[in-house]
C-alpha positions in Angstrom: 50.2 95.6 10.4 50.7 99.4 10.2 52.3 99.2 13.6 54.9 96.6 12.6 55.8 98.6 9.5 56.2 101.7 11.6 58.3 99.8 14.1 60.7 98.4 11.5 61.0 101.8 9.8 62.0 103.5 13.0 64.6 100.9 13.7 66.1 100.8 10.3 66.3 104.5 9.7 68.2 105.5 12.8 71.8 106.8 12.8 74.2 103.9 13.5 76.4 106.0 15.8 73.6 105.9 18.4 71.8 102.9 19.9 68.5 102.4 17.9 65.1 102.7 19.4 63.1 99.7 20.6 63.4 96.9 23.2 62.5 93.3 23.7 61.0 91.5 26.6 61.9 87.8 26.8 60.4 85.0 28.8 62.6 81.9 29.1 60.6 78.7 29.5 60.7 74.9 29.4 57.9 73.7 27.2 56.4 70.3 27.8 55.6 70.1 24.0 57.2 72.9 22.0 54.8 72.7 19.1 51.6 72.5 21.2 52.8 75.5 23.3 53.4 77.6 20.2 50.0 76.7 18.7 48.3 77.5 22.0 49.9 81.0 22.0 48.9 81.6 18.4 45.3 80.8 19.4 45.3 82.8 22.6 46.8 86.2 21.9 45.2 88.0 24.9 48.5 88.5 26.8 50.2 90.0 23.7 47.3 92.4 23.3 47.1 93.2 27.0 50.8 94.4 27.2 50.6 96.4 23.9 53.2 94.2 22.1 54.0 95.4 18.6 55.3 92.0 17.5 55.7 88.7 19.4 57.5 85.5 18.6 59.4 82.5 19.8 62.9 81.1 19.6 63.3 77.4 20.1 66.8 76.1 21.0 67.8 73.5 18.4 71.4 72.8 19.5 73.3 73.5 22.7 70.3 72.9 24.9 70.6 73.3 28.6 67.4 71.3 29.1 64.6 69.6 27.0 62.0 72.0 25.6 64.3 75.0 25.9 62.8 78.1 24.2 61.7 81.7 24.9 58.9 84.0 24.0 59.8 87.5 23.0 57.8 90.7 22.6 59.0 93.7 20.7 58.3 97.3 21.7 59.2 100.7 20.2 60.9 101.8 23.4 62.4 100.6 26.7 59.6 102.7 28.4 56.9 100.6 26.7 58.8 97.3 27.4 59.1 98.0 31.1 55.6 99.3 31.3 54.4 96.0 30.0 55.8 94.2 33.0 53.1 95.9 35.1 50.4 94.7 32.8 51.1 91.0 32.7 52.7 88.6 35.2 53.8 85.4 33.5 54.4 83.8 36.9 50.7 84.2 37.8 48.7 83.4 34.7 45.9 81.1 33.5 46.2 77.3 33.9 46.0 77.0 30.1 49.4 78.6 29.7 50.9 76.9 32.8 50.0 73.4 31.6 52.2 73.9 28.5 55.3 75.4 30.1 57.5 76.0 33.1 58.7 79.6 33.4 62.5 79.8 34.0 63.1 83.6 34.1 62.5 86.8 32.2 64.7 89.7 31.0 64.5 92.9 28.9 67.0 93.6 26.1 68.0 96.8 24.4 69.5 96.7 20.8 72.9 98.3 20.5 72.9 98.3 16.6 70.3 98.5 13.9 68.6 95.1 13.6 66.0 94.0 11.0 63.3 92.0 12.7 63.1 89.1 10.3 63.5 85.8 12.3 64.9 82.6 11.0 67.8 80.3 11.8 69.7 82.1 14.5 73.1 81.5 16.1 73.2 83.1 19.6 76.3 83.9 21.6 76.0 85.1 25.2 79.1 87.3 25.7 81.0 89.3 28.3 82.3 92.4 26.5 84.9 95.0 27.5 83.8 97.6 25.0 80.2 97.1 23.8 80.1 100.2 21.6 83.3 99.2 19.7 82.0 95.7 19.3 78.7 97.0 17.9 80.6 99.1 15.4 82.5 95.9 14.3 79.3 93.9 14.0 77.9 96.6 11.6 81.1 96.2 9.5 80.9 92.4 9.5 77.2 92.4 8.6 77.8 94.6 5.6 80.8 92.5 4.5 78.9 89.2 4.8 75.9 90.6 2.8 78.3 91.9 0.1 79.8 88.4 0.0 76.4 86.9 -0.8 75.2 85.9 2.7 71.7 87.2 3.6 72.4 87.7 7.3 71.1 90.0 10.0 73.3 90.6 13.1 71.8 91.9 16.3 73.6 92.9 19.5 71.6 93.4 22.7 72.3 94.6 26.2 70.3 93.1 29.1 68.2 95.1 31.5 67.2 93.5 34.8 68.5 90.2 33.7 69.1 88.7 37.1 71.9 86.2 37.7 71.3 84.5 34.3 71.7 87.6 32.0 73.2 90.5 34.0 76.5 91.4 32.2 75.7 89.1 29.3 75.4 90.7 25.9 73.5 88.7 23.3 75.0 88.5 19.8 72.5 87.1 17.3 73.4 86.1 13.8 70.3 85.4 11.7 69.9 83.6 8.4 66.8 82.6 6.6 67.4 78.9 7.0 69.7 76.5 8.9 71.4 75.6 5.6 72.2 79.2 5.0 73.6 79.5 8.5 75.8 76.5 7.7 76.9 77.9 4.4 78.2 81.1 6.1 80.1 79.0 8.6 81.6 76.9 5.8 82.6 80.2 4.1 84.3 81.4 7.3 86.4 78.3 7.7 87.3 78.4 4.0 88.9 81.7 4.5 86.2 84.2 3.6 87.2 87.8 3.0 85.2 88.9 6.0 86.7 86.3 8.3 89.5 88.7 9.4 86.9 91.2 10.6 85.5 88.5 12.8 89.0 87.9 14.2 89.4 91.6 14.9 86.2 91.7 16.9 87.6 89.1 19.4 89.6 91.9 21.2 86.3 93.2 22.6 85.2 89.9 24.0 86.3 88.8 27.5 84.4 85.6 27.6 82.0 83.5 25.4 79.6 82.1 28.0 77.3 80.0 25.9 76.5 79.4 22.2 73.3 77.9 20.8 71.4 77.5 17.5 67.8 78.5 17.5 64.8 78.5 15.2 62.7 81.7 15.6 59.4 82.9 14.2 56.8 85.6 14.6 53.6 84.4 16.1 51.7 87.7 16.6 51.6 91.2 15.2 49.4 94.0 16.5 46.4 94.9 14.4 
């Protein structure tokens, strides 16, 4: 628990003019039974311990699915160095039959946060974007996050750049808007279409987007924290 508190403190306290510390490894899978797979991982934390994960969790696609059982497992680290080192410690393509019976591995990728992001999972709207100016877009997301919170929406916005994303993620920046519940996500969208004060900021951010590739709604949770 001390490690997760330290991890969050490091991320939150950094200067917003520079990219924050930390990185996430992600493993995209197709689960045969999402709930059973999650419960299996909670009961078998060896892989998380072996790679030195600070925090691990899952995100299950609820809307906008490309295939049944679409979800991914994520591991949070305090640096890209530790995230990439973890890839030498565990091979998800060559693991125990216990894991393999629950899921089909699609691909993996590492992501670097481009703005401060509070790691508090919930109902999450994910956009995969092609950006022409990631740093300016990150600045605009900081502005929007502040404005939405001041308007009464408890939201957390993350922007992530892919590292070794292969054909699926190379060039795709992930924008993640996080609310505590799906209803709260919906309330923020209702507010936007009703002409919220922060809606114009969202419009201004469009100049930095060349293409919206996909958009999904996900339910995310933490399933492991280092002792």
